[in-house]
C-alpha positions, -999 to +999 in steps of 0.1 A: +260-078-352+250-054-324+215-039-325+217-003-337+214+023-311+192+053-317+179+085-301+152+110-308+167+137-330+137+153-346+123+151-381+119+173-412+086+185-424+086+173-459+066+188-488+058+161-513+051+163-550+021+147-565+039+114-569+043+109-532+012+098-513+002+084-480-020+085-450+005+066-429+031+085-408+066+073-406+093+088-384+128+094-396+142+097-361+170+072-357+207+077-356+224+044-363+249+025-383+234+030-417+238+066-428+211+063-454+185+053-428+197+068-395+202+105-403+196+136-383+164+155-389+154+188-375+123+189-353+091+201-368+068+173-381+064+138-393+080+120-422+055+105-446+058+071-462+066+074-499+041+057-522+043+053-559+011+069-569-009+101-570-012+122-539-038+118-512-027+132-480+000+152-463-008+154-426+003+166-392+030+190-403+038+209-372+057+238-387+028+252-407-002+233-392-015+225-427-035+194-432-052+178-461-077+151-454-089+122-476-124+127-488-140+093-486-174+106-498-165+116-533-136+108-557-116+089-531-145+068-519-134+033-511-098+044-508-077+015-495-041+006-492-038-018-520-041+012-544-005+019-534+028+001-534+052+012-506+089+008-511+114-005-485+126+030-477+091+042-468+085+010-447+118+015-428+107+051-421+074+039-408+091+012-386+113+039-371+084+061-364+067+034-344+099+025-325+099+061-314+063+071-310+046+038-302+071+026-276+067-004-255+105-006-247+132+018-235+145+041-262+182+031-260+184+002-284+165-013-313+166-050-304+144-078-318+114-074-294+113-037-301+118-043-338+088-067-339+065-042-321+075-014-344+071-035-375+037-047-363+027-011-357+037-002-392+017-030-407-013-022-385-013+013-398-017+001-433-044-024-423-064+003-406-068+022-438-084-008-455-102-017-423-119+016-421-126+018-458-142-017-456-167-009-429-174+026-441-184+010-474-204-018-457-223+008-436-230+030-466-243+001-487-261-015-457-251-050-468-262-082-452-234-093-429-224-127-414-214-128-377-193-158-367-195-165-329-168-189-316-153-195-281-120-201-299-100-183-326-066-200-329-049-173-350-012-180-347+013-153-354-001-124-374+029-106-388+040-128-417+004-136-426-005-099-427+024-087-449+020-118-471-017-109-477-006-073-484+021-087-508+048-068-489+069-096-476+099-087-498+096-049-490+095-055-453+123-080-454+145-053-472+134-026-448+144-046-418+177-056-433+185-019-437+176-014-401+199-043-390+175-071-386+162-102-404+124-105-410+123-141-399+141-133-366+117-104-360+086-125-367+097-151-342+094-125-314+056-126-318+038-149-294+009-170-306-024-154-296-037-177-269-073-175-280-079-212-288-066-247-285-076-271-313-093-275-346-125-256-336-105-224-332-082-229-361-111-235-384-127-202-372-094-184-380-091-200-415-127-190-421-120-154-413-090-154-437-112-168-464-141-144-458-117-115-461-100-129-492-133-136-509-147-102-500-176-115-480-190-090-454-185-108-421-172-103-386-159-126-359-168-125-322-148-141-294-134-136-260-100-120-251-085-146-228-057-132-207-040-165-200-052-187-228-058-224-222-023-230-207+013-232-217+024-268-217+057-278-200+071-313-204+089-325-173+100-358-158+064-361-145+048-355-179+026-325-187+025-295-165+005-264-170+013-228-165-005-197-175+001-183-210+019-149-211+010-138-246-003-104-234+026-097-211+044-074-236+011-061-251-006-070-283+003-046-312-025-059-334-055-051-312-072-018-307-091-012-275-125+003-283-131+020-250-162+036-264-178+003-273-190-016-242-221-033-231-236-044-198-238-081-191-261-092-163-260-123-141-284-135-113-312-111-103-349-117-109-376-112-135-405-088-128-435-081-149-447-045-155-483-033-157-481-036-195-472-072-193-436-067-204-410-087-185-379-070-171-347-086-157-335-066-127-310-067-099-281-091-099-245-085-108-235-064-138-202-066-156-190-045-186-179-062-218-153-040-236-144-045-273-109-051-286-107-052-323-082-071-345-079-066-382-081-096-405-067-088-440-077-106-471-052-118-497-047-094-527-078-074-518-088-042-500-112-061-478-101-062-442-125-077-417-128-075-380-124-099-351-140-084-321-129-098-288-146-090-255-128-084-222-147-079-189-145-054-161-167-035-137-173+003-133-149+021-110-176+026-085-176-012-078-142-008-061-150-005-024-127+022-013-140+022+023-132-015+027-098-010+012-089+018+036-102-003+064-077-030+055-102-054+040-085-055+006-100-087-006-135-074-001-125-041-018-117-056-052-140-086-050-163-073-077-134-064-099-118-098-097-152-115-102-156-097-135-121-099-147-118-137-142-145-143-168-119-137-195-089-152-177-088-188-190-101-206-220-122-236-208-117-233-171-120-266-152-156-275-147-154-303-121-167-278-094-198-257-093-176-226-094-160-239-126-193-247-142-206-212-133-175-196-147-178-215-180-215-205-183-206-169-176-180-170-204-205-183-228-232-158-219-207-129-220-198-138-256-234-141-266-248-111-248-221-086-258-220-098-294-258-098-298-261-063-283-234-051-306-249-067-337-283-052-329-267-018-323-250-020-357-283-030-373-301-001-358-274+024-368-275+012-404-313+012-404-316+049-396-342+065-374-364+035-368-354-001-374-377-024-393-372-057-373-387-078-401-356-068-421-332-081-394-328-116-410-322-099-443-293-080-429-278-103-402-267-139-403-254-154-370-234-186-372-228-206-339-195-224-341-206-255-320-228-252-290-208-227-269-226-197-284-261-213-279-272-187-255-273-162-283-307-177-291-325-168-259-305-136-257-317-124-291-352-133-281-348-114-248-336-083-264-363-084-292-392-090-267-382-073-235-361-044-249-375-037-284-411-046-276-417-073-302-443-101-297-431-136-290-444-148-324-425-121-343-393-124-322-393-162-326-397-161-363-369-135-366-346-156-345-352-188-364-345-170-397-312-155-383-292-181-365-275-213-378-256-240-361-224-259-369-221-293-351-185-304-345-189-336-325-207-369-323-194-376-288-224-376-264-203-361-236-194-332-259-230-323-267-233-297-240-258-299-212-263-274-184-279-278-151-314-262-152-309-252-116-276-234-124-291-217-154-322-206-134-300-190-108-276-173-132-299-164-161-335-165-149-351-147-178-333-169-203-347-200-186-382-186-191-375-181-227-359-216-231-390-231-215-411-213-241-390-227-269-393-261-254-431-258-252-431-248-289-411-280-297-433-302-275-464-289-293-447-297-327-438-332-315-473-340-302-488-326-335-464-348-355-468-381-336-501-378-319-512-390-285-526-424-293-493-443-290-478-431-256-447-453-259-438-436-292-445-402-279-425-407-248-395-419-269-396-389-291-400-364-262-372-381-243-348-377-272-359-344-287-369-321-258-346-292-249-354-297-212-342-331-200-360-348-171-384-318-167-421-320-163-442-314-195-459-280-199-492-279-181-513-275-213-496-306-229-503-327-198-540-316-199-542-325-236-527-359-229-551-365-200-581-355-221-569-377-250-564-407-228-597-402-210-614-400-243-597-431-255-607-449-223-643-438-226-644-450-262-630-483-252-653-486-223-684-479-245-673-505-270-668-531-243-702-523-229-718-527-263-701-561-267-713-572-232-749-562-240-748-582-272-734-612-255-758-609-225-790-612-247-786-650-250-775-655-214-798-665-186-810-640-160-789-658-134-757-644-149-769-608-145-769-612-107-733-603-101-721-597-066-714-560-060-681-568-043-669-585-076-679-554-096-658-532-073-628-555-076-630-555-114-633-517-114-601-514-094-582-533-121-589-506-146-560-482-145-568-445-141-557-426-172-543-397-152-521-421-131-509-437-163-499-404-179-482-391-147-462-423-143-450-422-179-442-385-183-433-373-147-395-366-143-373-389-124-366-373-090-333-391-088-319-376-120-309-339-125-329-316-146-308-304-176-309-281-206-296-297-239-278-270-258-275-289-290-312-296-292-318-259-285-296-251-315-313-275-338-348-263-329-340-226-331-316-225-361-327-225-398-297-247-407-277-274-390-245-285-407-219-312-402-183-307-411-175-338-433-196-360-454-194-390-430-200-368-400-230-352-416-245-386-423-239-396-386-256-364-375-287-372-396-289-409-389-278-410-353-271-378-333-302-358-345-321-385-363-355-375-349-350-339-359-338-349-393-370-369-398-390-338-387-371-311-406-349-328-433-344-295-451-325-280-421-295-304-425-265-298-447-229-308-451-201-283-452-168-301-452-141-281-433-112-264-451-080-246-444-065-215-459-039-223-485-022-189-479-010-196-444-008-234-447+012-236-479+020-201-493+035-185-462+047-215-441+062-235-470+078-210-494+100-238-509+070-258-520+050-227-530+077-217-554+077-251-570+039-251-573+039-216-589+065-227-613+048-258-625+012-244-626+024-212-643+012-186-617+003-179-581-034-182-589-035-215-569-034-195-537-069-185-543-081-209-570-068-242-554-084-262-583-051-253-601-033-276-577-048-305-597-026-295-626+003-311-607-012-345-614+001-346-650+036-339-638+036-365-609+061-388-628+083-359-641+118-365-628+127-328-627+096-320-605+103-350-583+139-339-578+128-303-569+101-318-546+125-339-527+150-310-523+122-288-509+111-315-485+147-320-473+152-282-466+120-283-446+132-313-427+164-295-418+143-268-403+126-294-381+160-308-371+171-274-358+137-268-342+137-301-323+172-295-311+162-261-298+129-272-281+138-307-268+175-311-269+173-342-292+193-343-324+177-363-352+187-374-387+171-356-416+176-388-436+150-406-415+113-406-423+095-379-403+063-394-389+041-369-372+010-369-350+001-335-337-033-327-323-053-324-290-045-354-268-077-374-265-084-411-262-105-412-294-077-396-314-056-426-303-022-413-297-021-444-275-024-467-306+005-448-322+028-451-292+019-488-287+029-494-323+062-477-316+068-498-285+062-529-306+086-517-332+112-509-305+108-544-289+112-561-322+144-541-329+158-550-296+154-587-304+173-584-337+209-580-347+221-546-360+221-560-395+186-574-392+173-541-378+188-521-406+174-545-432+139-546-419+132-511-407+132-477-423+147-451-399+119-430-383+116-399-362+082-402-345+070-367-335+041-361-312+025-328-300-007-316-284-022-306-251-041-328-227-068-309-209-056-301-174-082-323-157-082-352-182-062-377-163-061-404-189-049-381-216-021-368-193-011-404-187-007-409-224+016-378-226+036-392-198+038-426-215+050-410-248+077-390-231+089-420-211+091-441-242+111-413-259+135-410-230+143-447-232+144-451-270+163-419-278+191-429-254+195-465-265+228-467-284+218-500-301+189-482-318+206-450-327+190-431-356+168-460-365+141-448-342+135-415-323+104-406-303+099-369-295+072-350-278+072-313-288+060-292-259+033-265-261+021-274-296+004-244-313+000-228-348+036-216-350+049-251-342+026-266-368+040-241-394+074-257-388+064-293-385+039-297-413+061-286-443+088-311-434+066-341-424+064-372-446+039-394-428+010-380-407-012-401-385-050-394-383-060-426-366-091-418-346-117-445-339-139-445-370-171-424-366-157-403-337-138-375-355-162-350-370-137-338-396-103-328-387-084-300-404-047-310-397-052-339-421-059-313-448-029-292-440-005-322-441-020-334-473-016-300-489+020-300-480+027-333-497+026-354-466+010-389-469-016-399-444-021-430-425-056-432-410-090-447-406-121-440-426-131-412-403-140-375-406-124-358-437-100-387-442-128-403-463-129-374-487-092-368-487-086-405-497-112-401-525-094-370-538-057-380-535-064-416-547-067-448-526-032-458-535-018-426-520-034-430-485-025-458-460-058-471-447-064-495-418-089-502-391-126-509-385-152-488-403-178-465-386-207-488-392-188-517-375-180-499-342-213-506-323-212-543-332-175-545-321-183-529-288-212-553-282-189-582-291-164-569-265-191-566-239-202-602-245-166-614-239-161-626-275-131-604-284-098-622-286-068-598-286-039-601-310-009-618-293+013-589-304-010-565-285-007-586-254+030-588-259+033-549-259+013-545-227+034-571-209+065-553-221+054-520-208+046-535-174+082-548-171+092-513-162+114-509-193+103-473-197+108-463-161+093-466-127+059-450-135+030-474-129+011-478-161-015-503-148-043-478-151-034-469-187-029-506-197-059-516-177-081-493-198-074-516-227-085-547-208-117-562-195-151-563-211-171-537-192-168-509-166-159-472-166-124-467-180-122-503-191-130-525-221-110-506-246-139-483-257-118-467-284-108-501-300-071-497-298-066-535-294-091-543-322-073-521-347-038-529-335-029-557-359-044-538-389-023-508-378+009-528-376+004-543-411-003-509-425+029-496-410+048-523-428+033-511-461+045-476-452+081-488-447+080-506-480+067-476-499+092-452-483+121-473-496+111-465-531+117-428-530+104-422-566+071-439-557+069-420-524+076-387-541+048-393-566+024-401-538+035-369-521+028-348-553-006-364-558-015-356-522-008-319-528-026-321-562-056-338-547-060-314-517-076-286-538-110-295-524-100-287-489-095-250-491-115-230-466-123-206-496-144-234-511-161-240-477-169-203-472-184-200-506-208-228-496-217-212-463-223-179-479-244-193-507-264-220-488-266-207-452-259-170-448-273-159-481-247-132-485-229-120-516-192-108-520-189-070-517-158-057-535-147-022-525-144+002-554 
C-alpha cells in the first residue's frame, strides 16, 4: 500500500465543550486516502486532541487569540497526563500535526521515517506534561533527590516503551492504522540510542525505568555521544567498526536546553588569593550544554529526566582571521577540540591523546553534573543555601569508577567557589556520594597517571592529595608505627596515590617514632651492658676506639631505614587509584551480586572492609520487567496475565511465583510452547534478514549474546561447538540424528576496537559458522550464527525466543550480569558457572532447572597456581579440538595466537588464564545433559516455566527499593 500523500490545507478553530480537554495540540492538516482522517480544514488555528474528561485548556486559537492556561498552583496542581485517556482519533490528529509542524522530512509523503518522527513527537508532547508536573512538584516540595551518574545509558528504542508505560499501545496502533501504517513497522524506524555498550549502561537504563515507575525522585546524568561506541560490521575479515549514525536524522525524544550550560575547564594553574582561597585560572574552557530526555514510569504520572551533556565552545573561539587567511584547521581547532569530547564512547586509550580524551570525558560528566546539581539545590533552597542540608537533599550515585572525579569536583566547588572550610566540605562530600563497584578485574579498577591528572586538572590533584593525606593519617592511627612491615603493606594496598611519596608530616612522624624506638632500644641495651660489666675485669673495659666506631657503623640510621621502605620506586609510574578514592570518599560501597559483594569485601577491598565494615553492602542487579517481558514478549505476557489473574506482575514481580503451582499443567505447557514457537519464528525471520542464513524453528535456539571478552568465554562455547561438529562429521547420518538434538547456536556482541584477542574470537566464530552452515552433511542439525551489531533492539528479538542461554564466565570474574536475568524471565534455561548473579538465579529457579558446570570461584587461584607449576593435564578432547582447528578446516586464517593462548604454563597471553581448558570436559558433559533434557519437551517446558516463576527476585524495582532505602535515604513522591 502506498504511503498516503498529504499537503498543508489549514485547520479549523474548534470550540470544545467541557467534555473535551487537552494541553496537547494536534493538527488536522492532511489530505489522504481515508476521508475520516484526511479532510480539508480552513486556516485559522490548531485542532486539539480530544480527551475523555473535564476541560483544562483550549490554546492557540488564531482566529480570536483567546487562550486559557492550566493553573498548576491551585485546583489543577499536579496535573498530569494519566488523568486523561486519549482516543485513537485524537492521537491521529496529534501525529498529523507533528508531521506538518515538526518536520524533519519533505512534506510530500507520509512514509515510515516521517511517521516515526511524527508519532514520537506526539508521544513526547504527552510526556512533557507529566515531565513538567513532576519537577514542578519536586521543586515545590523540595524533596531529597538521587542523581545517578553513569558514562553509559543503554536505552534501546524509546517509542514502544513510552507508549507501553502510558498504556496507549492499542490507541497508537489504531491511530497509525487509520493513517496507513503499522505500529511495529513505524517503531522499527527508530535507531537505538548509541549511549552505551554493555551491562553497565543497560543497568542504568533499567534503574531509571524503575525509579520512575516507583515514584522515586531521581535524575540520570550522562554524555550525549554523537557516534556511540561503534557500529559493528561482520565481514570476511571478522569485526569491522564504523561510526554510529543514530543522530543523523535527529533525535525526537531529546530537548536541547540551550539556557542550561556550564563551563568546564582543563589545564591552567592554581593561584592563592590574599584571603588564602585557591582559584583555578587560565587553561582551556569548554561549554557543556544540556539535552534532556524524558523517562516515563509505568502507570504513574512520574516522568523523570535523563540529562545528557554535549560540548562546544563560545563563538568567539572560532578564529575568523585564521579562516580568512586560509588557515582553516587553526580557525576551528578550539571548536573541534571541544566537540570531540562527546564524539565516541570509550575512545581508544593506547595513546596519550586517547587517555587525555577519556579523562576529559569523565571530568566533563562530573563537572557539568555537579554544577547543575548544586544550582538546583541553591534554587530550591531560596535566598541563601544552608550547605549542611546538602546531604539531606542530594544523593549522588557513582555507577562504577568513571564518575569518580565528582568527588574532588564537589569539594572544589564547595571550598573554592562557595567558601566552605575543608572540614565542612569533606564531611558534606562523604555524606553525599556513594559508589557501585562493577568489577573484580584488576585491570578494570581504573588508575590514572598522576602526571596527566596534574597537567589536566591541577586543582583536583591538590584536593586528591588532601584526601590521600586524610586516609594515610587514618591508616597510621589504626595500625600504628611500631610494625613498619605491616604499615607498609596497608599503605601500599590502600593509598589513593600509588608509588607517591608520603605526606611530609607523616614522614616526620615515622622518623620521630623510629628514632624514639631506637633510643629506647639503645637505652635498654646500655643498661644490660652495665649490669653485665659489673662482674667483668677492668681489662674488658679497654676497648679499642676503632672497634667502637666499626660497631656504631653497623647500627642502621632510622631515617635511612624509613626512606628506603617508604620512598617511591623511580622506575614505576605514579598513579591515582580511582576505586580507592571512591571507597574512601563515599558513605556506601555496594557490589552487584551476593558472590561479587563477598569478593569485594574479602579480596578487592579487604583492608577497607576491615577498617569500615559498615560501608559495604550488596545490591544484586535487576532488570525492568516492563521492557524485558511486558513489551518485548507480548505472547508470554498474555499467558502470565491470564494465569496469575492480572497485570500486577509487571510491577509486583513476586506474583510470577504463582506460576510454580501450574508448572505441570498441560494447558499452560501447551500455551507456553506455542508462545515460544511464535517467538522463534520471529528470530528465524530476523536472522534471515540480518545474516542471510535460514534456520529451522524446530531446532533448539542456543544463545550467547554479550560483550566479547576472554573472561566471558565465548571461546569455550565455540570450542564446544567445534567438538560437536567434529564428532558429527565422524558419524553416519543416522548416528548423528540419534545422538544430537538440532541446534542453532547464536552469538552476538562487540569486541572493543583495540582488543585484539576478542576480535580474533569474533573472527573464529564467524569462520566456524561459514563452514558449518554450508556443510550439506550437517544440514539443520547444527547452525552457528553471529548476529552483527548486537544492541537492545536485537536482544528484544532474541531473548523471547531463546531456549538455552550461556553464561559461562570464569567463576569469580563476572560481577553480576543482567542478561542472565532477562533470559530467565523469558523462560530460557541457563547453562553456566557459579558466577555473578548465576548463583542467586540458580537458588531461585531451582538447582534442577539450571545447567551447572565448571570450577568454583574459591578454586580458581589454586588452579592457576597448579597450571603455573606445570601440573595441569588437559583433557584429550580439548587437545583434539585445537589440533582440528589448526588443520585449516575453518579457512586460511592463522589461529596459532588464539590457540596458543590456551597453551603453556606462564607468560603474557598464555597459560589459559581464563581456564577454558580446565572447564572444557565439565562443559561438554553438561551439554550432553542439555540435549537429554530437551528431548523431553514436557520436562523442558516445566523447567522453562519455573525459570520465569523464579525470576521475580531479579526485577530492578526490587533493587531500586533497596538503593532508595539503604543508600540514598529517599522516599517515593507520588504526584497528586
